[in-house]
Every structure is written in structure tokens, then in C-alpha cells.
C-alpha atoms as one frame of an Amber mdcrd trajectory, in Angstrom:
protein
 -62.433  -5.120  54.143 -58.733  -5.692  54.269 -58.921  -8.121  51.354 -60.942
  -5.645  49.280 -58.482  -2.873  50.078 -55.577  -5.086  49.076 -57.234  -6.028
  45.779 -58.010  -2.393  45.063 -54.442  -1.361  45.817 -53.058  -4.099  43.587
 -55.401  -3.151  40.769 -54.416   0.513  41.076 -50.735  -0.365  41.005 -51.218
  -2.619  38.002 -53.061   0.092  36.078 -50.418   2.643  37.039 -47.731   0.355
  35.674 -49.641  -0.028  32.365 -51.027   3.424  31.505 -51.662   2.574  27.844
 -53.919  -0.325  28.824 -55.829   1.922  31.210 -56.296   4.638  28.585 -57.476
   2.043  26.058 -60.064   0.751  28.509 -61.156   4.309  29.305 -61.529   5.097
  25.606 -63.696   2.003  25.172 -65.946   3.006  28.090 -66.323   6.533  26.680
 -67.246   5.065  23.298 -69.895   2.835  24.903 -71.302   5.829  26.822 -71.466
   7.940  23.641 -73.175   5.148  21.707 -75.759   4.629  24.463 -76.380   8.364
  24.663 -76.915   8.515  20.894 -79.919   6.176  21.286 -81.462   8.481  23.867
 -83.871  11.284  22.922 -84.097  13.858  25.719 -87.387  15.158  24.267 -88.847
  11.867  23.130 -92.119  12.202  25.018 -93.974  14.692  27.206 -92.994  12.602
  30.222 -89.240  12.880  29.596 -86.393  11.220  27.684 -86.921   8.017  25.777
 -84.455   5.302  24.765 -84.438   3.481  21.442 -86.657   5.849  19.498 -83.675
   6.978  17.436 -80.409   5.458  16.307 -77.097   7.019  15.277 -76.099   7.240
  11.676 -73.017   5.611  10.265 -71.239   8.960  10.131 -72.072   9.608  13.780
 -70.663   6.204  14.764 -67.421   6.954  12.886 -67.142  10.378  14.530 -67.686
   8.858  17.985 -65.118   6.148  17.264 -62.537   8.731  16.136 -63.121  10.846
  19.246 -62.776   7.810  21.522 -59.617   6.498  19.828 -57.939   9.890  20.321
 -58.251   9.388  24.093 -55.772   6.499  23.931 -53.014   9.126  23.442 -54.261
  11.581  26.063 -51.256  11.094  28.413 -48.605  11.406  25.717 -50.075  14.476
  23.973 -52.744  15.991  26.248 -53.089  19.373  24.511 -53.143  18.032  20.912
 -55.743  15.430  21.968 -57.883  18.169  23.521 -57.683  20.276  20.365 -58.517
  17.266  18.180 -61.510  16.129  20.233 -62.793  19.711  20.464 -62.630  20.047
  16.662 -64.402  16.692  16.209 -67.105  17.749  18.672 -67.470  21.104  16.923
 -67.872  19.407  13.534 -70.440  17.011  14.985 -72.471  19.930  16.348 -72.330
  21.953  13.144 -72.744  19.356  10.416 -75.338  16.913  11.781 -79.088  17.212
  12.161 -78.910  15.086  15.270 -75.382  15.567  16.604 -73.665  12.661  18.290
 -72.531  13.230  21.902 -68.841  13.427  20.930 -68.357  16.208  23.478 -67.811
  13.444  26.080 -64.358  12.792  24.605 -63.549  16.515  24.766 -64.597  16.565
  28.436 -62.200  13.676  29.250 -59.407  15.327  27.237 -59.944  18.633  29.080
 -59.753  16.810  32.435 -56.428  15.258  31.351 -54.992  18.643  30.360 -56.062
  20.155  33.688 -54.528  17.322  35.710 -51.191  17.269  33.860 -50.405  20.938
  33.092 -50.174  24.150  35.087 -53.161  26.210  36.225 -52.845  29.117  33.746
 -52.751  26.693  30.812 -55.730  24.806  32.245 -57.935  27.833  32.536 -56.967
  29.291  29.178 -57.709  26.067  27.325 -60.685  25.305  29.531 -62.387  28.649
  28.927 -61.683  28.393  25.199 -63.142  24.874  25.021 -66.227  25.831  27.032
 -66.854  28.951  24.968 -66.430  27.262  21.571 -68.510  24.159  22.309 -71.251
  26.038  24.157 -71.577  28.679  21.428 -71.620  25.981  18.730 -74.362  24.091
  20.568 -76.435  27.272  20.971 -76.013  28.456  17.382 -76.028  25.209  15.398
 -77.743  22.678  17.633 -81.238  21.304  16.897 -82.626  22.745  20.135 -83.241
  26.409  21.033 -80.205  28.285  22.277 -81.591  28.392  25.812 -82.123  24.610
  26.042 -80.672  22.828  29.024 -78.581  20.553  26.786 -76.571  23.599  25.695
 -75.980  24.644  29.287 -75.012  21.034  30.034 -72.065  21.321  27.634 -70.869
  24.379  29.548 -71.321  22.664  32.916 -69.569  19.420  31.952 -66.518  21.161
  30.471 -66.256  23.484  33.460 -66.470  20.580  35.924 -63.824  18.653  33.950
 -61.388  21.592  34.173 -62.077  22.092  37.895 -61.762  18.387  38.703 -58.510
  18.046  36.775 -57.048  21.113  38.487 -58.011  19.704  41.907 -56.359  16.382
  41.097 -53.196  18.163  39.925 -53.113  20.270  43.094 -53.545  17.219  45.312
 -50.848  15.320  43.422 -48.461  18.263  43.774 -49.271  18.500  47.497 -48.607
  14.792  48.034 -45.366  14.989  46.038 -44.248  17.991  48.087 -44.950  16.153
  51.342 -43.109  13.076  50.095 -40.143  15.174  48.956 -40.057  17.011  52.285
 -40.109  13.716  54.155 -37.330  12.284  51.978 -35.270  15.454  52.368 -35.774
  15.380  56.134 -34.715  11.733  56.190 -31.622  12.500  54.114 -30.784  15.453
  56.338 -31.233  13.325  59.438 -28.990  10.607  58.037 -26.351  13.144  56.969
 -26.457  14.762  60.407 -26.085  11.366  62.058 -23.131  10.504  59.810 -21.543
  13.885  60.514 -21.893  13.414  64.261 -20.487   9.904  64.042 -17.507  11.227
  62.061 -16.919  14.015  64.583 -17.175  11.584  67.481 -14.725   9.216  65.814
 -12.305  12.085  65.248 -12.604  13.184  68.869 -12.040   9.658  70.155  -9.089
   9.252  67.805  -7.551  12.457  69.193  -8.097  11.238  72.755  -6.486   7.893
  71.994  -3.531   9.602  70.323  -3.031  11.942  73.265  -3.203   9.129  75.799
  -0.927   6.761  73.912   1.610   9.396  72.846   1.956  10.866  76.332   2.149
   7.731  78.420   4.177   5.667  75.983   6.716   8.494  75.745   7.011   8.518
  79.543   7.292   4.736  79.669  10.028   4.869  77.036  12.013   7.492  78.926
  11.725   5.752  82.301  12.561   2.380  80.799  15.669   3.905  79.245  16.683
   5.375  82.605  16.148   2.040  84.331  18.240   0.208  81.756  21.044   2.785
  82.078  21.360   2.733  85.887  20.285  -0.868  86.540  23.788  -2.077  87.395
  25.266   0.960  89.178  22.232   2.480  90.905  19.548  -0.175  91.404  17.504
   2.111  93.700  17.108   4.690  90.963  16.265   1.896  88.500  13.521   0.660
  90.826  12.153   4.195  91.074  12.146   4.501  87.265  10.366   1.168  86.953
   7.772   2.351  89.485   7.170   5.381  87.292   6.824   3.045  84.295   4.201
   1.089  86.190   2.328   4.235  87.184   2.383   5.631  83.652   1.230   2.357
  82.137  -1.603   2.079  84.680  -2.697   5.618  83.880  -2.601   4.819  80.166
  -4.780   1.762  80.716  -7.276   3.738  82.818  -7.600   6.477  80.231  -7.841
   3.988  77.384 -10.576   2.180  79.285 -12.455   5.443  79.793 -12.090   6.437
  76.151 -13.121   3.032  74.818 -16.104   3.231  77.155 -17.464   5.908  74.836
 -17.824   3.245  72.145 -19.984   0.950  74.227 -23.643   0.369  73.399 -26.409
   1.213  75.844 -26.845  -2.448  76.802 -23.162  -3.086  77.491 -21.813  -3.338
  81.045 -21.547  -0.042  82.864 -18.490   1.999  81.969 -17.471   5.653  82.214
 -19.104   7.734  79.511 -16.954  10.873  79.818 -13.184  11.385  79.945 -11.947
  12.160  83.459  -9.014  14.326  82.354  -9.105  18.069  82.946  -7.274  20.965
  84.556  -8.331  19.682  87.978  -5.699  16.946  87.609  -3.134  19.178  85.893
  -0.702  18.840  88.818  -0.734  15.066  88.441  -0.013  15.413  84.733   2.919
  17.733  85.349   4.182  15.363  88.048   4.502  12.555  85.528   6.675  14.745
  83.314   8.803  15.859  86.250   9.315  12.223  87.228  10.401  11.589  83.635
  13.135  14.201  83.977  11.452  17.248  82.405  11.431  20.267  84.728   8.063
  21.999  84.394   6.960  25.256  86.001   3.269  26.133  86.295   1.641  29.547
  86.506  -2.142  29.777  86.951  -4.345  32.829  87.371  -7.680  31.106  86.916
  -8.016  30.148  90.561  -9.199  26.689  89.599 -12.542  28.081  88.389 -14.648
  25.454  86.592 -14.643  25.402  82.800 -17.092  23.834  80.369 -16.315  20.151
  79.938 -15.197  20.479  76.311 -12.909  23.452  77.080 -11.521  21.770  80.191
 -10.664  18.583  78.301  -9.176  20.499  75.362  -6.948  22.582  77.651  -5.691
  19.453  79.404  -4.984  17.634  76.132  -3.181  20.640  74.629  -0.852  20.860
  77.640  -0.325  17.096  77.573   0.508  16.988  73.871   2.712  20.084  73.993
   4.773  18.710  76.917   5.026  15.333  75.200   6.501  17.084  72.168   8.944
  18.947  74.444  10.047  15.702  76.028  10.539  14.002  72.656  12.061  16.825
  70.597  13.554  19.550  72.811  16.485  17.537  74.138  17.391  16.098  77.550
  18.285  19.456  79.131  15.145  21.331  78.119  12.853  23.032  80.575   9.179
  23.845  80.115   6.790  26.484  81.412   3.006  26.122  81.475   0.605  28.987
  82.091  -3.180  28.989  82.400  -4.624  32.506  82.273  -8.218  33.706  82.400
  -8.700  36.815  80.268 -12.315  37.967  80.132 -14.341  35.210  78.559 -11.353
  33.291  77.269  -8.748  31.016  78.764  -5.190  31.135  77.412  -3.030  28.040
  77.536   0.684  28.602  76.873   3.490  26.019  76.861   7.100  27.214  76.386
  10.364  25.336  76.255  13.998  26.403  75.939  15.212  23.659  73.652  17.712
  24.254  70.836  16.615  26.311  67.802  14.748  24.304  65.145  12.299  25.062
  62.350   8.605  25.089  63.114   8.075  22.258  60.677  10.180  19.853  62.679
   7.898  19.147  65.567   4.784  18.907  63.510   6.330  16.385  61.155   8.184
  14.306  63.702   5.329  14.423  66.161   2.851  12.901  63.717  -0.656  14.124
  64.320   0.063  15.984  67.564  -0.146  19.594  66.391  -2.880  18.704  63.915
  -4.978  17.200  66.704  -4.433  20.261  68.915  -5.429  22.587  66.097  -8.585
  20.582  65.376  -9.587  20.651  69.037  -9.159  24.401  69.265 -10.909  25.082
  65.956 -13.872  22.922  66.984 -14.339  25.146  70.049 -14.031  28.374  68.061
 -10.607  29.286  69.428  -7.183  29.935  67.933  -3.884  28.058  68.176  -0.385
  29.288  67.422   2.634  26.974  67.432   6.014  28.291  66.327   9.691  28.376
  67.331  10.761  31.062  69.799  13.382  33.621  68.935  16.699  32.353  70.239
  15.608  28.750  70.695  12.772  26.687  72.005   9.154  26.364  70.981   5.931
  28.091  71.924   2.394  26.689  71.834  -0.478  29.018  72.730  -4.194  28.254
  72.571  -6.951  30.789  73.230 -10.235  29.046  74.006 -13.579  30.829  74.435
 -15.335  30.180  77.738 -19.115  30.166  77.405 -21.904  28.874  79.544 -19.944
  29.298  82.805 -21.359  30.706  86.021 -20.358  33.296  88.515 -16.852  34.437
  87.836 -16.984  33.429  84.173 -19.780  35.855  83.429 -18.044  38.682  85.246
């Protein structure tokens, strides 16, 4: 059964690839059927039809041949072929004493029109073909108008139109299902690519935040150690200890972030960043050890935040303080506030550095402010970053808090 199905599928594909050859073969089969039918006399004896009692004339053979040859072009010009075969059939019915069964070619042409055009066109042409051929058979045929042969013309043309319309409907249904499946596949692939791009962007922001923060601290502490190494070795050792702590923290966070890129079969590794406002005091301690005085004001009471909001708030504070340490000067001070206002959390970082244009930090800091803005925008919040009047810089992010429990909903 499998072999037969394979052969049938191959034959169907071969015929579909060579439509002209298929139509030529179909035209030949229709011609053979018309010739055989022309030798049949439906009223040859009282017992029923007889075969071989009559033979077609030369004119009838030519008419049948012309009607069959027209079917070779049925795919290219379906409506003109239908009109031509209908006219040939009409002439055969009107002008011959024993008409040849040329209506077979008109039936095949009508099926082709129905299967390859729209439904209104099918029924208009189908009804016209049925009416013309049936009336011609009733009025000009050799049998009485009520003979079953005349009703057979009506039945065959009607079935051809219905069958062609059914085939067209099924083909359209299959094409619609195939298109829907292809569109769903494209949409799924586009969604997967979009998520991959977003995940890459998020990981890139995390890596930038980790590297920029800790490397800046390492740079500052290393500079302090080099400056006081000879005169104050104790302070140099303390600075080097801070360098070691900062570098270890950088490695831990890099390891956690890179763990997001692991496959499911890779060795176990953290799958979520551990940073958040719960370790904000540790973050501020690293800046204080680096020589940046930082004051903290919190009114949130340490209430839990959604993971994405918690991480974004931590990274915004980290990046903003890193920019203060790099650009505000050695004598700058910073203030950090975390406020809960309704269903939002406001993160504000201020410094009192010397006056400078707003463009300065964004340009010199690379992708810092851009990364903060992308984080906030992704969560549906707003970010403002601008110089303060009289000197210093101000970064404020307002993040929506959704999906929290207890206090968040109140």
C-alpha cells in the first residue's frame, strides 16, 4: 500500500509539473469517449441501447476532434474554451440528423471554468450553458423534447458546474490553511527573534552595568593605592583590599549574567541576576569605600518589588553613581532616594558636582544613560536626566509597580 501511494503521489506530482501533457491526454480520452458514444444507439432495440448499429459521419468525427482539441487549452483560456465548445455542441445538435456527443467537451470545459474562477462567474456561465444546450437538444434533437437524453444534457452540465465549484472551494480552503500555517510559523519565528534580541539587549545592559561600576571602583582604589603606597602603606593595603572585593564582586555578577546564556544541558548555574534593592546598602558601601560620600533616603520600608523593577532600580542607582564618581569630580557628594508613591517607585540620584551641560555625561559615559533609559522604557516608566540649577546632576526614574501584594495594592 505504501508503494502504491508513493507511485500515485509521484504520478500526481509529475502531471502537476506538466499540465499541458495532462490536458492533451485528457483531450484524447474525451475524444475516445465521444467516438465510442457515437457508435451507440440508445434506442437501438426494445431491450435497450445497442452498439455498432450506427457509425458517425465524417463531419461528426471532425466536429468531435475540434471539440476535443479545444480542451488542450482549457487551463490557459477556460472561458473562451467553454464558449467555443458550447458553440460546437450547439451546431452539432442543430445541424445533424444524428448529432455527435460533442457536449462531453463542453461538460469538461464547464468543470474547468468552475474550478478556476469565482462562484458568481461559475453559476452565470453554468446556467447559460445548461439552458442553451438543453433547449437546443429539446428543440432540434432527433428525440422528443421530453426524452431522457435531453434531461441528461441538463444533468451533466449541472454536475460539472457543481463539481468544479466544490474543487475550487476545497483548493481555496487548503490554500487558506497552508497560508495560515505559514503565517503562524513566520510570526513564531519573528517573535522568537524579537525575544532573543531583547534578551541580548538586556544581558548587554547588565554586562555594561557590572563592568562599568566595578572597573571604575577598581581604577579609583588602584590609583589611591599607588598614591599612598610609600607614605601610608596601611591605607594602600586597605585600598588594595577594596580592589580585591570589587573585582570579586565583578566576577560573581559576570558569572551570574553569563549563566543566562547557558543551555539547558550545561552545568548548573544561576539563572537570574542576584542584584536588587535588598543589597543596596552593599552597593553604596562600595562607593563610600571608593571615596564618594553617599546618603540614602528610603520610604519604601524594604517592601518587595517585581523582579524586573527591582533589578532596574538597582542598575539605575549603580549606573548613576558610577557616572558621579567618574564625572562629578573628587569632592562631589551624592544623594540617593527610593520613594514609594502609590503604584510607582521613584528612584532619584543627585550630586553636587561642578556645573556642566547635560550632554557631557551621556557622551563621556558611553551607553550608561542610554541603557538606563531603555530599562525604564521597557517597564513603561519615565526617566529624566539633566544638570541641576547651580551645579551637579539629577537622575530620576519613575517605575510602575504592578503585580505586587499587600502594601503594593494599597
